[in-house]
N, C-alpha and C positions, 0 to 999 in steps of 0.2 A: 349034747347040750342039755339032755333031759335031767331035771332036778336042779339045775343051776338057779341059785337065788341071787337076784339083784335087789339090793336095798337102796331105795331112793329117799334121800333127804332133801329138804328145801324149805325155807321160810314161806309163809303164806304168800300167795300171788307171785310165785316164781316159776310156774309151769309144771309143777309136780304131777298134776292130774293128766295134762296133755302128754307129758313124756311117758308116763306109765301106759296110757292108752296106745301110744305108738309102739312101745316095746312088747305089747301083747301080740304084735304081728310076728314076733320071733318065737318059733316053736320051742316048747320046753322050759321057758323061763317062768320062775315063780318070784313073788315079791314079799312073801311073809316068812318069818322064822317061827316055826311051830314048836311049842314047848312040850306038848304031850300032856300037860297038866292044865285043865281048864281053869280060868279065873272065876271063882264063885261070885255070884251076884247076891244081893240081899232082897229077896222077893218080897219080904214083909214090908220093908221100908219103901220099896217101889210101889207096892199096892197102896200103902198109906198116902203116898204123894198123889197117886192117880185118883184116889177117892176123896181126899180132903182138900186138894188145892186146885186152883183154876188159873188160866191165862198165863201171864208172864212169870208169876211166882212158881207155878207148876213147871214150866219149861226150865226155869233157873235151877230148881231143885233136882229135876231129872238130869239136867246137864251135869251138875256137880256129882251126882251118883255115878254117871257113866264115865265121867272124867277120872274118877277114882279107880274104876275098873280098868280103864285104859292105862292108867299109871302103873297098875300092878302088872299088866301085860308087858309094859315097856321094860320090865326087868330083863326080858329076853328078846323082845322085838319092839324097839322104840317107835314112837309115833313119827310119821314122816315129817312133821313140822317141829319136832324136838331138836334141841341142840345136838348135832351129829355126834355119835359115839359108837364104839364097838361094845357089845355085850359078850359074855362068855358063850352064849348060845350062838351068836353070830359068828364068832371065831370058830367054834366047833363045826358049824355048818359050812365053813369056807365061803362066806358070802362075798359078793363083789359089790362095791359101793359106788353109787353115783350121787353127787351132791350138786344141787342147783343153787346158784347165787344170782343176785341182780344188783344193778347200780343202786346205791342207797337212797339217792334222791328220788328216782322214779319209783323205787319200791315204796317209799313213804307215801307218795301220791296214790299209788295203788291201794295201800293199806287203808288210807283215809277214806277212799271210795268204797272199799269192801273190807271193813274192819272185822274180820272173822274173830269171834270169841271176845269181842269188846264187852266189858261189863259196865253197863250204864249207857246213857245217851251219848251220841257222838257230838263233836264240836262243830263249829260253823266255818272254820277256816283251817288251812294247813298249818299256819303259825300256831294256833291254839292246840291243834292236834299234836304237834311235835313237842309241846310243852306239858301235856297232861301226863299223869302217871298211868301205867299200864299194869293191869292184873293178869298174870300169866295163867296158863293151864297147869294143873299138877303134872300131867304127862309130859310137859315141855322140858323138864329137867333144869329149870332156872329158879331164881328167887321168886317168892310169891308175888311181889310187887316191884316193878321197875320204875325208875324216875321218868322215863320217856319211852314211847314206842320205838324210838331210834335205837334204844339199848337192845331190843330184840335183834336187830341187824348186827350190831357190833359184837354182841356175845356169841351169836351163832356163826358169824364170820370167823372169829377166833377159834371156835369149836370145830369148824369145818377144816381148818388147816391142821389142828391138832389131831383130828380123826384121820386125815390123810397121812400124816406122819406116823401115827400108830399103826395104821393098816400096812404101810410100807415096811415097818419094823417087824410086823407079824407075817409078812409075805402074802397079804391079801390085796387084790387089785382095788384101787380107788381112783376115781377121776372126778374133777370138778368141772361142771358145765355152766357157762355164763348164759343167763336168760336171753340176753341180747343176741348172742350167737345162735341160740336155739330158735328164736323168732325169725331171724334173718333167713335161716336155711334149716328148717326143722329136721328133714330127712338126713341131710348131710351132717349136721351137728350131732344128732343122735347116733348115727352110724359111727362117727369118729369117736364119740365118747364110749360107745360099746367096744370099739377096737382097743381103746386104752385099758379096758378091764378084761381083755382077752376073749371077746365075743364077736364073732363075725356075723354081719347082717347085711342084707341087700334090699334095696327098693322099699325102704320104710316110707309109707305114705302118710303125710300129716292130714289132720282134719282141716278143712277150709273154713268151717264155722268155729265158733268159740265154745270151749267146754263149759263156759259160764253163761247162762241165759241172759239175753239182752245186751251182750257185749259185742264189739266189732269182730268181724271175721279176720282171717289171716292176712289178706292183702292190705287192709287198712292198718292192722297192727304193725305190719312190716314197715310201712311208711312212717307210722307214728314213732317207732323206735329208731329207724334208720336216720330220720331227720331230727331226732331228739325234740320232737314237738312238745313233749311233756315239760320242757324247761319253761314254757310260757306260763306255767302255773306257779312258778317259784318266785318268792320275794327275797329281798336282802335278809330279812329276819329268819325266814325258813332255812335258807342256805347256811346262815351263821349257826343256827341251832343244830343242824345236822353236823356241820364241821366240828363243833365243840364236843360231840359225843362219839365220834368215830376214831378208832386207832388207824391212822392213815398208812402206817407201815403194813398192817394186816390187809387193809383195803388194796394197797398197791400189789400185794402178792396175788390178789384176785383180779387185778387188771383195772382198778378204779382209782381215780384221783379226785382231790377236792376241787370244788368250784369256787370261784372268787365272788364273794357276796356283792362286791361293788359293781359287778356286771348286771345286777338284777335290780328291778324297781323296788322302791319302798312300799308301794301300794299297787295292787292289781287294778285293772280297769273295772268299774262297778259292775258291768254286765258279767264279766268273768267271775268276780267275787260272788255274785248271786248264783251263777251256775254251779260253782263249787259248793256253796252252802246247800243248794237243793240236792245235789248228789250225796252229800254227807248226811243230810237229814233223813235219808230213806231208811236208816236203821232206827227202829223204835223200841226194841227190847233187847236185852243182853244175848238172847239165843235165837234171834231171827235168822242169823247166818251161821251155818254149821261149818263143815270142813272145806278148806280150799282144795 
């Protein structure tokens, strides 16, 4: 198994970090496709930013500079949160691909709470968040601005199926792992996904704590997703906004179905509204949150 490369893709908040940490227990696996040609940085520009800027503006400019460098590296080794795709370097290296996906409604709730790479202040409600435009990262491989964060899910879901089809045509192993299955049984789901791409693994041990500081550990997460407790945060408007932007034929191939907006309240209880607003207000600058 020495030298085997497993490329992990998944939108933000789908468990990519937790999965990769688990797979490090398998001897000989690698997760990057090396090009042999380093991506040049612009030391003069970086030095000017460091010396002439402060605070949020400094972080914003440095982030843009590093995103550009990551976009150049993506020509051979795409970012884990990019729209899944195969590059010539990946094909030449014979990579095996794992793609994580997540229910679009619970994913939107997760992104609103942890909006990695959000440019600008966050909204105060899930309805407002679903309606706002989203500026993508250059390394993401999408249009610079999307009409809604929900489009991130929709476009990457379609790209996931296209990547799997291309991998099959090229004789490369590729498997799609649902976040919900991974949370319910991390070791079993990861082992099964590895088996689908031709890798045998035994006794993969999940972390009991969360890879993200301040979040619930595994037992509470398992109950939260098993009982679909996240649905308590949805309103009729939020469900309708998600439904309008998802290709449900694509979603069905991933195991997801639309919810009926009429099953949800028009307005959440005031205490829950305030709790959600407080959680979403924790982002103060565009780069306070880095990679998921």
